[in-house]
N, C-alpha and C positions, 0 to 999 in steps of 0.2 A: 562676441566682440566684433567690431567692425573691421579694423585693419590690423590691430595689434597681434592677432594670432598669426598673421602672415609675416609681420615684420620682426617679431621678437623671437629669440631662440635661447634656450638654456643649454644648448649643446656645447660640448667642450671643444672649441675650435682652436687651432693654433693661431697665434697672433702673426699676421703677415710680416710686420716689420718689428723685430724685437729690439727693445732698448737694452743696451749692455748692462749687466748686473754689477759692474765694477763699482764698488762703494755702496751697493745696496744695503749691506749689513751695517753700515756705519750710520747710526742715527743722529750723530752730532750735527748733521747738516739740516735737520728738520726742526721746525718750530710750529707748535700748535698755536695758531693765532686767534682762534675763536671756536667756541663749541655751541653757541646759542644764537648765531646770526648777528644782526646789528647790535651795537653796544648801547645805543640810546634809542628813545622812541622816535626822535626826528631824524637821526642820522646826520652825517656831516653836510651842512649847508641846505638841508631840506626842511623847511618849516611847514606848518599845517597849510595844506592847499597849494604848496609850492611844487613845481615840476622839476624833476631831475634834469640835468643838462642834456642827456641823451634822449632824444624823442623817438617814438616808434614811427616808422614810415607807414603810410597808408597801405602799401603793398610792395611786392618785389618786382612784378612784371612791369615793363615799360608800357605806358599807355600810348594809343595811337597819336602820331604827331609829336613824338618825344624829342625831336630835334637831334637825334644821334648821328645824322649825316651819313647813313648808309647809302652807298651809291647804287643806282638802279642796275640790276643784273648781277650784283655781287651778293653772295650769301653773307648774311650778318654773322659776325663771330659769335659762336655759342657763348653764352654767359655762364660763368661758374655760379653754383649755388651761393647765395650771400652768406657770409659768416658772421658769427657773433663772438664777442670776447668772452662770453660766458655760455656754457652749455652743460648739459648733464646727460649721462648715459643711463638709460633705463634697462634693467635686467630683472629677471624674476626675483622678487624679494628685496630689491634695493635699488639704490642710485649711486652714481659716481659723478660728482660735480667738478667742473674745471673752470677756473678763472684764468684765462691766458694772459690778461694784462697784469693781474696781481700775482701770477705764478703761484696759485694755491689750488688745492684739491680737497675733496671731502668724500669719504666713503661712508654711506649710511645704509644699513641693511638689517635683516633680522638678526644677524650674528654680531652686530656691534656698530659703533659710530666712532670714527677717528677724530671727529671735530675738524675744523678748518686747518689744513696743514700746508705749510710753505714748501714749495719745490723750486728752489732757486735755479736748478739745472733743467727745468722744463724746456723742451724744445718746441718751438712753434714755427712750422714751415708748411707752405702749400695748404693752408687752411686746416692743419691738423696739429693738435697738441699731444705730445708724447713725453713720457718720463717714467720715473720709478721712485717710490718713497717707501720708507719702513716706519710702521707705527706699531708699538707693542709687540714687536717680534714678527709681525706679518708684513710681507712686502706686497706692494701694489704697483704692478707694471701696466701702463695704460697707453692706449692709442685712441684718442677721441677726436674725430672731426669736429670742427666748429660750425658746421652747417647742419641744421636740423634735418631730420628724416634720413640721415646717413647711418651707416653701421659703424659702431665703435667696439673696441675690445678691451677687456680688463683681465689680468691674470693675478690671482692671489697666491702668494708663495709663503708657505709656513714650514718651519723646521720639522723634519722627520715625517712629512706628509706629501703626497703627490700634489702638484700645482692644480688649482682650480681655475679654469679658463672660461670666461663668460663673454658673450657677445650680445649686443642689443641696439635698440634704436637710440639715436641722439636727439635730444630735445633742446630747442632754443626758444626764446621769446622775442618775436613771434616765430612760429614754425613757417618755413617757406611753403608756398603752395605746391600741390602735387601736379597741377596743370595751370601754368601761368596764363595761358590763353583764356581758359574758362575763368580764372581768377580775375582777369581784367574786367569782366562784366560786373564785378561787385564794386568797382571803384566809384561809379556815380553815387552810390549810397553815401560815401564819405562826404560828398558835397552837400547832399541833402541834410545829413546830420550836422554838418558844420553850420548850416543856417539856423538850425534849432539851437545849437550851443551859443551862437552869436546873439540870438534873441533873448537868451536867459540872462538879462543884465544883472539880476540880483543873485544869481547862482552860478559861480564858476562850475563848469560841468565837463565831464570827460566820458567818452564812450569807446568801447572796443567790441568788435564783432568778428567772430570766426566761423566760417562755414565748416560744418562737420559732415555734411551729406555728400560732398564731392560735386554737387551741382555747380559750385563756383570754384572748383579745384582746391578746396580746403584753404581758400584765401582768407587772410585777416586784414581788416582795416581798423583805423582808429582815428578819433579826433580828440586831442588832448589825452591820449592814452596813458601818459605819465603823470596826470593830475594825482595829487596825493592828499585827499581829504581824510578826516577821521573815518575809521573803518566801520564804526557802529557794529551792528550785529552781523555784518558780512564776515567778520573775523571768525564767526562760529563754524564756517565751512572748513577752515584749517584744523580746528579742534576736532571736528568729526573725522576728517581724513586721517589724522594722526591716530585716533582711536581705532578706526577700521584697519589701518596699516598693522597695528598690533594684533588685531584679530586675525588678519591674514598670516601673520608670523607665528600664530599659535601661542602668543604671549597673553592673550585675554580671550574671554568668551562673552558674547553678548548676553548670555544667561547668568553671568556673574552678578552678584548683588553688591551694592554700595550703600553703606549706612549714611542717610541724610538726616541731619539734626536741625533743630530750630535755629541754630547759629548760622546755618547755610542759607536761610530763607532771605531773599531780597525781593523787591517789588519790580515794577516795570512789566514787560511782556512775559507771558508764560502762564502755566496752569499749576505747576507744582506748589507755588506759594499758597494755594488755597487748600492744600491737603494737610493732614495731621502728622506731625513729626515728634519723635524720631520714627523712621521707618526705613526698611531696606528697599532700594529701588534698583531694578536691573539695569545693566548698561544699555540694553536694547531700548528700554523706555526712555532713559536719559538721552540717548542718541536721537530717538524719534522726536521727543519733545524739543530738543535743542533746535531742530529745524522746523518742525510742524507748527509749533507755537512760538518759536524764537525764545525759548524758555531761559531766562537769566539764571534761575537756580540750577538748572541742568548744566549750563555753561560753566558756572563756578565750581560745581561739584566735579565735573569732568576735568577741569584744569587741575584741581587738586589730585584727582585720581591719576592723571598722566604724569604728575611730578612737577607741576608748576609751569611757568612760562617757557622754560628752557627747551623741553622736548618739542613743543609746537614751533618755536623759533628755529630749532634745528631742522625741522621739516621744511620750513620756509627757506632757510639758508641752503639746504641741499638742492633746492630747485632754483637757486640763484635769483630769488624774487626780492630785489633790493629795496622796494618801496613798502614792503609789508612787515609789520611787527605786532606781536601781542605783548603789551606792556602793563596792562592792568586788567583786573576782573570787571565783570559787569556791574554797573551802578556803584563803583568805588569812587565816590566824589572826592575823597581825600587824595587819592592817587592822581586823579585828573587835575586837582589844584596844584599838585607838585609837578605838573608837566608830564606825567606818565600817561601816555595815550596810545591807543591802537590806530594804526594807519594802514592804508593799502592804496592800490591804483587800479584803474580798469585793465591795464595790461597784465598786472599780476593776477587779477581775478580770472581773466580768460586763460592765462597760462595754467592755472590750477584746474579750471573746468575742462580745458582741452586735454590735459594729461589724464584726468579721471576718465573722460569719455573714451579716449584712445587706449585705455588699459595700461598706462605706463606707471601707475601708482598703486592701483588696487586690483584685486582679483575680480573676475566678472561678477561673482556673487556680491561682493562688497560694493562694487560700482553700481550695480542695479539697486541695491538697498539704499545707497545714498541718493540716487536720483529719485527713487520711490518716496523717500522722506521729503524731498524737495517738491514733488508733485502734490504732497499732502498739505503744503503750506496754507495756513489759514489767514494770513495777512495779505489780502489780495486787492489793495487799493491802488496799486501802481501798474506793473506789467499786465496782469489779467484784466484790470479795469479798462485798460487802453485798447484791448483787443476784442474782436467779436466774441460773443458767448460761446463757450465750448472749445476754443482753440487750446490745444494741449500745451502746457508749459510746466516746467519744474524750476522753482526759483527760491531765492532767499533775499529778504528785505534787510534794510538797515536804516534806523531812524535815530536822530539826535536833534536837539533844537537847532543845530547848525549843520546838519547833514541829512540827505535823503538819498537812498540807494535802492536799486533792485537789480539782481544779477541772476543768471541761470541759463536755462535751455529753452529755446523754442523747439517743440517736438512735432511739428507738422510733418507727416511722412514725406520724405523726399527733399525736405528743406531744413533738416535739423541744423540748429545754429546755436552757438554759445554767445551770450551777450553780457555786458557789464555796463550799467548806467549809474554813474556816481556823480553826486553834486555836493558842493559846500554851500553855505549861506542858509537863509531861512528855510525851515523844513516845508512850510506850506507851498511856497513857490517852487521849491525843489521837487516836491511831489509832482507838480504839473509838468515840470521840465522832463522828469523821468517818463511820465506818460507820453509826452510828445515824442521823445526819442524812441520809446518802445513801439509806438504806432508807426513811426517813420520806417523802422526796420521791417515791421510786419507787412506794411503796404508794399515795400520793395520786394519782399520775398514772394508774395503771392501774385506779383505782376509777371507776365511771361518774360523769360530771359531776353528774348530778342528786343522787346520794348526797352528793358533796362539798358541794353547795350547802346541804344540810340538816344538816351536821355541827354539833353543838352545841359552842360554845366558851366 
């Protein structure tokens, strides 16, 4: 693992600033407000292709000539790490999500899920959310900074047992750069991508890019990063992560078999539809086919195996990914006609990809397995087709008559990058827009950094 082994810790450390336990045992102040993420496919005020009101900034560091008015000879006032109203604490085996505006939290780990819980007494000060709630007889006392890459703490308090104290990295979307100076060298790419997006008159498009190599200080940029088109098969990434999370928790084995019947067979992309059923298929093969062939049969069987939409949406909600939802099965035209649709955004996709890469969701073995499946992708008419032959990528496509996507990782050593290229509108022209965005990112990455820093925008 690249950084997570250094940043994460399962050691039982004392919480520096304890929240008083007065009233902790009184559960009457708590309200479980949700257990499966957003209540509807569109969410309040966000229709297909619409962008939420909060936009992702291209980056955190100020670009040269930012007009901040620092006087010559005076040291600029150090900037605090930017904060987000939503963040989640990553610790071995689970997450603890905080919404500081809504005053809600959610604990989701191998040992259980509280659902989304209200904490009216949450204290938010100096960029830190702290509080204490009780759910099902267990107390959760937390101190979670609202700035990504910070360290947060969580204490679990159960009757007649010693407290369990956890510490871990805080994740926001986007994560702040580790080196703002190096990160500023990625900013010209946003101007280049903006021109591609502007030229795509038939296809509303959005793109989010996050440096994973450290070459650009782990900087993230976006153009229309909050665009919310239909997710198409990109939603299969969340299905896979939820399955692998259960494997990591010891709740499932990839060697387990699932009975697939003729009633499970659907068309579209995939290989399983051409086999003879009923037959028992291992979870490993279902997971591999889900990504390698974008197999719709595998997707629907895994949704059933996991317990329906709710567990996948619980994963999404625990990462505070507000633009993403799983609301229908693959090729369920009746559900689509009822307005039940799957959605996502470039920002949410890169939030997921970044968390997987950094080891904040899965064990190293599951992380590597997932990326390995993505490297085996057989639908290669977009990102791979736009790049020179042999460029290593791991990716997942999504196609509908009115959507074309490709997302994943550029794996050129020393310039590893997470990307999400999403479009709405006609698929054929959307494919070309994705290819143009993909090539723009690649050309920028293989250009010497010094040249990128002098690109005129």
